[in-house]
N, C-alpha and C positions, 0 to 999 in steps of 0.2 A: 176908708175910703171902701165902695166897694170897687166890683170889677166888672164890667160890662162887656157880654156876650160879644163878638162882632165877628163877621163873616174870618174876621186874619186872627182871630181866636180861635176858630172853633180849624178852621184850613190847618194851623201851628200845632193840632195834635195828632198822634198814630190816631190813623183808620184800625191797625190790627191794637191786642195785648195780648200782650206774652203772663206769664209769673210772677215774673220779676216783675212787671207793670201791675199784675191785680197787687203784691204785696206792700206797692206803694200808695195804690189808688186804697186799699181801704186798712194800711197800717201792722201787716199780717204776718207775718213769718211764712217761711218759706213754705212748708209742710201744711202748712193750712191754705194757702195762695191752689199748693196743688191736688189741696184734697178737693177746694173751689173748682179747677181749672175742669174734675172730670165730675161734679153734677150740673155743669152749665155746656151750651149749645160748642165744643170747637170742634174744631181743624185742625188734624197734625199735618205736618210738611215734615218732611228730614224722622230728629226726632223733639221739634220741639209744636206743644199746642197754642194756637190761637184766634182769639173770638174776637165778633168787631165791637166795636163800639154801640152799637147801635142794636144788637145779639144780647148785650146785656144789659143795657135798657129795659127793656124787650120782655127780661128775664127776671130780671127785679122787679118788674110788674105787676109783670102775670103772678108771681109764685109772692110773690110778697117778699121775696131776700132771695140768699141764694141755701136751697137747706145744706146738711153732711155730717157728714157721720165718720168714727175715729172710726176706723178698722178694731175688730176684737184680736188682737195676741191668739198665736193656738199655744196652748198650753202644751209641754209634754211629759 
């Protein structure tokens, strides 16, 4: 059965997402979720970064996804 989105379902969802929410939403690990958060237009509150659901949706549509790059390691 297909769940229909109603105002009750939308109201139950969090307005702001953090790294652990991105992990659950996209099924990725903490490192990749952190790289995603760095690429997104997020805000920092204390030591945590957050992004609104609206900003995430808009960013994905405008950029055809979330571009992430693994940082290169410094060799000694």
